[in-house]
Structure formats: C-alpha cells, structure tokens
N, C-alpha and C positions, 0 to 999 in steps of 0.2 A: 427359522427366525434368526435374526442377527442381533447379538448382544455385544456390548462393548464396555470398556472401562478405560480410564485415563490414569497414567502413572508417570511421574517424573523419576528419572534415574541419571546416574553419572556414567559416562562412557569410560570404560576401563582401558588399561594399556592394551594396545593392539586393536583398538576399535571394538571391543567387546561390550555389548549391552545385555544386561541381565534383567529379566522381568520375573518377579515372584508374586503370585497371588493365589489365594484359595479358590478364587472364582474360575481359575483355569483347570478344567478337568484333565486328568492324565489321558494321553492318547488323542485328544481333540485336535482337529486341524484349525489353525488360527492364521490370521493375516496380520502382519506387523507393519506399521507405518511409523517411520522415525522422522520427527521434525526437529531440526537443530535450531536452538535459540541463538540469535545473533548477539555477539559480544560487543559489536560496535553499534552505537546509537546514531542513527542518521539525524542530521540537523533538521529541525522542524521549521519550515518556512510558513509564515502566515499567508493565507490566501490573498490578502490585499497586496502582497509583494508581486503578484502576477499581473496586476492591473497595468496596462500599457506596456507590458514586456514583450508581447508577441508582435511579429512583423505586421505592419499595417494598422496597428491600433493607436489610439490617442493616449498621450501621457497626462494631459491636463484637460479640464473642462473648457478652457479657452481655445485649445486646438479643435475641439469638437464644434464649438460655436463658430469659429472661423471657417471650418469645412462646410458646415450647414449654410452659412451666409454665402459662400462661394457657389454652392450648388443652387441656391435660390436665385442668385444673380444670373446664372446660366439659363434658368427657366424663363426669365423675363426678357432675355435678349431675342 
C-alpha cells in the first residue's frame, strides 16, 4: 500500500532539501518528488482575447455576415 504526505520546505545552500516527519519510519524506502514553485507569475489573458486571433478566423460579426452572404451568393449562381 502506498501512503504519502505533503510538506513544504525551503531549499538550503547547495540545493539541499530536508524533510522531517514522524510519519517516516527509519529504514523505509521512499520516493521523493520535488516541485518547484514559480517565482514569476505569468500574465493571465482572458479567453475573450483569443477570439479572432487565429489565422483564418473572423474578428467581427460583420466579417462573418459578409462571408456567409458571399457563400450564399455562390450557391445561387
């Protein structure tokens, strides 16, 4: 059976990470996964900023309307 716990710690000089817990029995084999928190926060873009930004997409409702009208005109010819 696999048991686990989560603990935050500070990396010491030389890249040393120390984990202390009474839940860790002496002599046990453990697997340690280190996740580094990003110090830089990436700018958040609202999803609406992607509307019309991709190649071949329409930027305004008027462009969509014009395209549909042109397509309908080709059907009638």
